[in-house]
Each structure stands twice: as structure tokens, then as C-alpha cells.
N, C-alpha and C positions, 0 to 999 in steps of 0.2 A: 504494500500500500504506500501511497505517497500523497504529499500535499501538492496541489496544483494552484499556484498563486498568480493571479493576473490583476490588472488595473482596469477599473471601469470609470467612465466619465459620463456626466449627465448630458443628454442630448439637448441642445439649445431649442427652446420652444416646446419641449415635451417633458413630461414627468416620468422619464425613463432613463435607465442607465444602460450603457453599451460597453462591451469589452473593447479596449483599445490596444491591448498587448496580446501576444501569443501565450504568455504565461510561462512560468518556471516551475519545474518539478523537483522535489526532494523527498527522500524516504522518511517515513514516520520514525524510523530508527533513530533519527537525530533530534527528536522532540525534547529530550532531557538536555541536550547540548544547547538548543535554542533557548530553553528556559533559563539555563545558567548564564549564557553569554548575552542574550538579548533582553532577558527579563520576562519573556513570554514566548510560547511556541506559535508557529504559523497558524494553527487552527483558530487561535484567538485574535488573529488579525482581521478576520472576516468582517466586512462592511465598515472597517475603520478607515478614517481619512489617510490618504497617502502621506501627508505631512507627519502624522503621528507614527506611522509604521516606518517612515524614513529615519526618524530619530532612533527607533529600536534597532533597525538594521545597521545604521552607522555605529552604534554602540557595540553591537555584536561583531562587526568586522574588526573594530579596534581591539576588542577583547581577544578574539581568535588570533589576530596577527601578533599581538604583543605577548600573549600568554598561552601559546599552543599546548605546552605541557600540562597546564591546568585543566585543559579540556580533552586531553588524550583519553581519559577514562570513559568518556562518553562515546567514543568511536565504537561502532558495532563490531563484535568479534568475527562476524561472518563477512566483513568487508563492505557490507551494504550500509555505508554511512561513515564518512571520514571528515576530518577537519577541512581538508582540501575541498571536498564536495560541498560542505556547508559554506565555506568562504565563496566559492564560485556562485552558489545559489544566492547568497546575500548580496553579492556585488551586482548580479543581474537584477534583483529586486530593487536595489538602490537606483540603478539606472532608470528603471521604469518609474519609480516614485519621483525621481528628480524631473523626469520628462513631463509627467502628468501630476504635478503637485496639488492640483485642485480635485483630483479624483478620489477614488476609494478602492480598497483592496477587496477582491473576491477570492475566496478560498473554497476549493472543492476537493 
């Protein structure tokens, strides 16, 4: 199982949201790592403003880059969930959030 995280933006003139990114996927195996590094796992980002999630993501990137040994214990023993994978995911989400700062996150 995995988190699929994309950004939605409100359609001008409509009371609807539309996905504006292809989305990014990461395994559920890293939920505890995201809790520890970002303060909250991606499932709880659902329908939150991109500006809010951007702050969490930036903090997570900073933590994982500066203290990788602290988070090594959260890597999945089966190899499906690494610090490197978490960083790649967070960096892609950061790019999406920065591009669509007035959007919201959709997690499925």
C-alpha cells in the first residue's frame, strides 16, 4: 500500500477542486518516519492547505538531511521504505506545494 499525494486547486468561477499535479507515491512503511521527521504522516495531510503541508515537508527534508542516522531505525527491513525514498518523495511534494501555494493536498 502507498500514499498517493497530489495538489488540487479551486476552479475559478466554480465551487470545485481539480487535481493539478500527477501526484507522488510513497509506501505506508514510512509512516512512522514521516511522523518523526515531519510531525505528521501523509494521510493526515488530506485536504490541508499546501502552505501548511509545505512547512511540514520542509521540516522533514531538513531533519532527514541533517540527521539521517536518527531516522535509520524507521527504514523498512524489507527495503520497501528508505530515507532516500522519503527524501525524494518530500522534495517532489515540496515542488508541487511551492508551485501551487494556494491549493490543497489530496491524499488517496
